[in-house]
C-alpha positions in Angstrom: -6.6 -11.9 -16.9 -9.9 -11.0 -15.2 -12.2 -13.7 -14.1 -15.8 -14.1 -13.0 -15.3 -14.8 -9.3 -18.3 -17.1 -9.1 -17.5 -19.3 -12.1 -13.7 -18.8 -12.2 -13.9 -18.5 -16.0 -11.8 -16.0 -18.0 -13.9 -12.8 -18.4 -11.7 -10.2 -20.1 -8.0 -10.3 -20.8 -5.6 -7.6 -19.5 -5.0 -6.6 -23.1 -8.7 -6.2 -23.7 -9.0 -4.1 -20.5 -6.5 -1.6 -21.9 -8.6 -1.1 -24.9 -11.3 0.4 -22.6 -9.3 3.5 -22.3 -11.3 6.4 -23.6 -14.7 4.9 -22.7 -17.0 6.6 -20.2 -18.4 4.6 -17.2 -21.9 5.5 -16.1 -21.9 8.5 -18.3 -19.6 10.4 -16.0 -16.2 8.7 -15.5 -13.9 8.7 -18.5 -11.2 6.0 -18.5 -8.1 8.0 -18.9 -5.4 5.4 -18.4 -5.2 1.7 -17.3 -3.3 1.5 -14.0 -3.4 -2.3 -13.6 -5.6 -5.3 -13.0 -5.9 -8.5 -11.0 -7.7 -11.8 -11.4 -11.1 -10.1 -11.0 -10.7 -6.4 -11.3 -9.2 -3.5 -13.2 -8.2 0.0 -12.2 -8.1 3.1 -14.3 -7.2 6.8 -13.9 -10.4 8.9 -14.3 -11.8 12.2 -13.3 -14.9 13.6 -11.8 -16.4 15.8 -14.5 -17.7 19.3 -13.6 -16.7 22.9 -13.6 -13.4 21.9 -11.9 -12.6 18.3 -13.0 -11.0 16.3 -10.1 -8.6 13.4 -10.7 -9.8 10.1 -9.3 -9.4 6.4 -9.7 -12.1 3.9 -10.7 -12.0 0.2 -10.0 -14.1 -2.2 -12.1 -14.9 -5.6 -10.5 -16.6 -8.5 -12.3 -20.1 -8.9 -10.9 -20.7 -12.2 -9.3 -23.1 -13.7 -6.7 -21.8 -11.4 -4.0 -22.1 -8.2 -6.1 -25.0 -6.8 -4.1 -23.1 -7.2 -0.9 -20.0 -5.6 -2.3 -21.9 -2.7 -3.7 -23.6 -2.1 -0.4 -20.1 -2.0 1.3 -18.9 0.6 -1.1 -21.9 2.8 -0.7 -21.5 2.6 3.1 -17.8 3.6 2.7 -19.0 6.6 0.7 -20.4 7.9 4.0 -17.0 7.9 5.8 -15.6 11.4 6.5 -12.3 10.6 8.2 -9.3 12.5 6.8 -7.1 9.4 6.8 -9.5 7.2 4.9 -9.7 7.1 1.1 -12.8 8.9 0.0 -15.3 7.0 -2.0 -17.2 9.3 -4.5 -19.6 6.9 -6.1 -20.3 3.2 -6.7 -22.7 1.4 -9.1 -23.1 -1.1 -11.9 -22.0 -0.9 -15.6 -21.5 -3.0 -18.7 -18.2 -3.5 -20.5 -18.0 -5.6 -23.6 -21.2 -7.3 -22.8 -20.2 -8.3 -19.2 -21.5 -7.0 -16.0 -19.2 -5.0 -13.7 -19.4 -3.1 -10.5 -17.5 0.2 -10.3 -16.2 2.3 -7.4 -14.7 5.8 -8.0 -12.4 7.0 -5.2 -9.6 9.5 -4.5 -6.5 8.8 -6.6 -3.5 7.8 -4.6 0.0 8.6 -5.9 1.5 5.4 -4.5 1.5 3.1 -1.5 3.8 1.8 1.2 4.4 -1.5 -0.6 6.3 0.3 -3.3 8.8 1.6 -0.7 9.6 -1.4 1.3 11.4 -3.4 -1.4 13.9 -0.5 -1.5 14.4 0.0 2.2 12.8 -0.5 5.6 11.2 2.4 7.5 13.1 3.9 10.4 11.6 3.7 13.9 10.9 7.4 13.7 9.0 7.0 10.5 6.9 4.2 11.9 6.2 6.3 15.0 4.8 9.0 12.7 2.9 6.6 10.5 1.0 4.9 13.3 -1.1 7.7 14.8 -3.1 8.7 11.7 -3.4 5.0 10.8 -4.7 4.2 14.3 -7.1 7.1 14.1 -8.6 5.8 10.9 -8.9 2.2 12.2 -10.5 3.5 15.4 -13.0 5.5 13.4 -14.0 2.4 11.4 -14.4 0.3 14.5 -16.5 3.0 16.1 -18.8 3.0 13.1 -19.2 -0.8 13.4 -16.8 -1.7 10.5 -13.6 -3.7 10.2 -11.0 -2.9 7.6 -10.1 -6.5 6.9 -7.1 -5.9 4.6 -4.6 -3.7 6.5 -1.2 -4.1 4.8 1.4 -1.9 3.1 -0.3 -2.0 -0.3 -3.4 -0.4 1.3 -1.5 2.4 3.1 -1.7 5.1 0.5 -0.5 8.6 -0.4 -3.1 11.2 -1.5 -1.7 14.7 -2.0 -0.4 15.7 1.5 -2.2 13.0 3.5 -1.6 9.4 4.5 -4.8 7.4 3.9 -6.1 3.8 4.4 -8.0 2.2 1.6 -11.8 1.7 2.1 -12.9 -0.4 -0.8 -12.7 -3.7 1.2 -14.1 -2.4 4.5 -16.8 -4.7 5.9 -19.6 -4.2 8.5 -19.0 -6.2 11.6 -22.7 -7.3 11.4 -22.1 -9.0 8.0 -18.5 -10.0 8.3 -18.2 -13.8 7.9 -15.5 -16.3 7.3 -13.3 -16.0 4.2 -10.2 -17.8 3.0 -6.9 -16.8 4.6 -4.9 -15.2 1.8 -1.6 -14.5 3.5 0.2 -13.8 6.8 -1.6 -10.4 7.0 -4.9 -12.2 7.6 -5.5 -13.2 11.2 -5.4 -17.0 11.9 -9.1 -17.1 12.7 -10.1 -15.4 9.5 -10.9 -18.6 7.7 -12.6 -20.1 10.7 -15.2 -17.7 11.9 -16.3 -14.1 12.2 -13.9 -11.3 11.3 -13.6 -8.8 14.1 -11.7 -5.7 15.1 -9.1 -8.0 16.6 -8.3 -9.2 13.1 -7.3 -5.7 12.2 -4.9 -5.6 15.1 -3.2 -8.7 13.8 -2.8 -7.2 10.4 -1.4 -4.0 11.9 1.1 -6.0 13.9 2.3 -7.8 10.7 2.5 -4.4 8.9 4.7 -2.9 11.7 7.1 -5.8 11.5 7.2 -5.7 7.7 7.8 -2.0 7.7 10.8 -2.2 10.1 12.4 -5.3 8.6 11.2 -5.5 5.0 10.0 -9.1 5.8 6.6 -10.3 7.0 6.9 -12.4 10.2 6.4 -16.1 10.4 4.7 -17.9 13.2 6.1 -20.9 15.3 3.1 -21.9 17.2 2.3 -18.9 19.5 5.7 -17.5 19.0 6.9 -14.9 16.4 10.7 -15.4 15.8 12.7 -12.2 15.2 10.6 -9.8 17.3 13.5 -9.4 19.7 15.4 -7.4 17.0 12.8 -4.7 16.9 13.2 -1.5 19.0 10.7 -0.6 21.6 7.9 0.3 21.7 7.3 -1.6 18.4 8.6 -4.9 19.8 5.9 -4.9 22.5 3.2 -3.6 20.2 3.9 -6.3 17.5 4.0 -9.0 20.2 0.6 -8.0 21.6 -0.9 -7.6 18.2 0.3 -11.1 17.0 -1.4 -13.1 19.7 -3.0 -16.2 18.1 -5.9 -15.8 20.5 -7.8 -12.7 19.3 -9.1 -12.0 22.8 -5.5 -11.5 24.0 -4.6 -8.9 21.3 -4.0 -5.4 22.3 -6.4 -2.6 21.6 -5.9 0.7 19.7 -5.9 2.6 23.0 -3.2 0.4 24.4 -1.0 1.0 21.3 -1.6 4.7 21.5 -0.5 4.6 25.2 2.7 2.8 24.3 3.5 5.4 21.6 3.0 8.4 23.9 3.0 7.5 27.6 0.9 9.9 29.7 2.7 13.0 30.9 5.8 12.5 28.8 7.5 15.8 28.0 8.5 16.4 24.4 11.5 18.6 23.6 10.6 21.7 21.7 11.2 21.6 17.9 13.9 23.9 16.6 13.1 26.7 14.3 14.5 25.0 11.3 15.2 21.3 12.0 17.5 19.6 9.5 16.0 17.1 7.1 17.4 13.6 6.9 18.8 13.0 3.5 17.7 10.2 1.2 14.2 9.7 2.7 11.1 10.2 0.6 7.8 8.4 0.0 7.4 8.7 -3.7 9.2 6.4 -6.1 12.1 7.2 -4.0 11.0 6.5 -0.4 9.5 8.2 2.8 10.8 11.7 3.9 11.1 12.4 7.5 12.1 15.7 9.1 14.3 15.4 12.2 13.2 17.0 15.4 9.6 16.5 16.4 8.9 13.7 14.0 7.6 15.4 10.9 6.6 12.7 8.4 6.3 13.1 4.7 4.8 10.1 3.0 5.1 10.6 -0.7 3.1 13.1 -1.6 1.7 11.3 1.4 1.7 12.8 4.8 3.1 15.9 6.1 2.7 17.3 9.6 3.0 21.0 9.0 4.7 23.2 11.6 1.7 25.5 12.0 0.6 29.0 11.1 2.3 31.7 13.1 0.9 35.1 13.6 1.3 37.9 16.1 -0.6 37.3 19.2 -2.8 40.3 18.7 -4.2 38.9 15.4 -5.7 35.8 17.0 -9.4 35.4 17.9 -10.2 36.3 21.5 -7.1 35.2 23.3 -7.4 35.4 27.1 -5.0 37.9 28.7 -2.1 36.4 30.6 -2.6 37.2 34.2 0.4 38.4 36.3 1.8 36.0 38.9 1.0 36.8 42.4 4.0 37.9 44.6 5.4 35.2 46.9 3.3 34.7 50.0 4.5 36.0 53.3 6.8 33.7 55.1 9.0 33.7 58.2 11.5 35.7 56.2 10.6 38.5 53.7 10.2 37.3 50.1 13.3 38.0 47.9 11.4 40.1 45.5 8.7 42.7 45.9 5.6 43.3 43.7 7.1 46.3 42.1 10.3 44.4 41.2 8.4 41.7 39.2 7.3 42.0 35.5 4.8 39.3 34.5 5.8 38.6 30.9 3.4 38.2 28.0 2.7 36.3 24.8 4.3 37.9 21.7 3.8 35.1 19.1 1.0 32.5 18.9 1.2 29.5 16.6 -2.0 27.8 15.7 -2.2 24.2 14.7 -2.1 24.0 10.9 -4.7 21.2 10.6 -6.0 20.4 7.1 -9.5 21.8 6.6 -10.7 18.3 5.6 -9.9 17.2 9.1 -11.4 20.3 10.8 -14.6 19.6 8.9 -15.0 16.3 10.9 -15.1 18.1 14.2 -18.5 18.4 16.0 -18.6 20.5 19.1 -15.3 21.6 20.6 -12.1 19.7 21.1 -10.2 21.0 24.2 -6.4 20.5 24.3 -4.1 22.0 26.9 -0.3 22.1 26.7 2.1 23.1 29.5 5.2 24.8 28.2 8.5 25.6 29.8 10.0 28.9 28.6 13.6 30.0 29.0 14.8 33.5 29.9 14.9 34.5 26.3 11.2 33.8 25.8 11.6 30.5 23.8 9.8 27.3 24.6 12.3 24.6 25.7 9.9 21.8 26.5 6.2 21.1 26.2 3.8 18.3 27.1 0.1 17.8 26.8 -1.9 17.9 30.1 -5.2 17.3 28.2 -5.0 15.8 24.8 -8.6 15.5 23.8 -10.2 12.5 22.0 -7.9 12.3 19.0 -4.1 11.8 18.9 -4.2 13.2 15.4 -5.3 16.7 16.5 -3.2 16.5 19.6 0.0 16.0 17.6 -0.6 19.1 15.5 -1.5 21.1 18.6 1.6 20.0 20.6 3.9 21.0 17.7 2.2 24.4 17.5 2.6 25.0 21.2 6.4 24.4 21.0 6.7 27.4 18.7 5.1 30.1 20.8 7.2 33.0 21.9 7.0 35.2 25.0 8.5 38.3 26.6 10.1 36.8 29.6 9.1 37.8 33.1 11.6 40.0 34.9 12.7 39.9 38.5 14.6 42.9 39.7 15.2 43.9 36.1 16.5 40.5 35.0 14.7 38.1 32.6 13.8 34.7 34.1 12.4 31.4 33.0 8.7 30.8 33.2 5.9 28.1 32.8 2.8 28.7 30.8 -0.5 26.8 30.2 -1.7 27.1 26.7 -5.4 26.2 26.1 -6.5 25.4 22.5 -10.1 25.1 21.5 -10.7 23.4 18.1 -14.0 23.8 16.4 -15.3 23.2 12.9 -14.8 26.8 12.0 -11.3 27.3 13.4 -9.0 27.3 16.4 -8.8 29.7 19.4 -6.1 29.8 22.0 -5.3 31.5 25.3 -2.3 31.5 27.6 -1.9 31.6 31.4 1.4 32.0 33.2 1.8 29.5 36.0 3.6 30.1 39.3 6.9 28.3 39.4 
């Protein structure tokens, strides 16, 4: 049953909503199929008409006294360009059976995280892969002066090959005011005062606990029972997110630091890592590839391994300079210049970042990776020495760096291990990379 939120009177029954299938909203959004409804809204499958129709979802909400404010929020959300936020195509007003509604047309998600958790909890590896894109999206919103206000599993969505956070309830910090606390995902102060970015941190903490345990936490004063069962770093992250005092909650940057401490080496991914069986994020779950945490969320999120090409085909790589011979010492160096072959790059792998994400780059993002290479020319370990402003781009870049190949340097005719610095430059139009061999 749908209701007018202001009067709380029945507006249109669910059965009546289903009869709207086949109608066209605003002359451009045909209602292809009813996906569900709530006490004040209804969602349909639709498409954006044009030369190449695009599948979309359209939400109809009963217009009430707050309609202008809600419509303004949706139109603000239409300006967001982050790859991990649901895209809003259009928002406006319409009439259905003589009643006034607002509509918002968005990307169509295949499913959401709340459909998975009743079947099984996520593994720590899956949560570790879910958080970076989620944190990037939240950070983007906060940087634009918005709060999400409804972070929870049902709003973590799968759209094609991307994990995305819903945007239809995003609120400007300037206009955010008190609202009734609906459930444990809402911060304690929600019903008492202004909603702030700290409230999103509370919701994120509840989401982490729920994802790992299939059960939302309960509060006992300032204490959250059961956190001691969580593995680190999630125990500490959840504890700091679930502070009753919003001023004491952790920040996004602090969570990112806990997930990937500075300078931590990451083992190189194998050529073909085995995939854990029984994990998928569709009606069957969340799929995770072993190795360097490759996460598939439904048709939801997949961190690709990267496009590999011969080094000669890449744009303007810098030549790898030869190492200098060992400096003179009290005793002669063990090798002479003529006995040392410097080695070179034979295979570059560029970060395979979705174009939708590349389109958000302005200027140049600089990311450097230090890789250790064995005597066969394979990377055995890699770590970022400069990760740039976005963990999202850094993750793709680090994984690509782990798959480079080299001809090993030779000393007196024998191949030896080496260390290289790989420099990636990410721009709107593409990625460039260069390599420099470091002295051991």
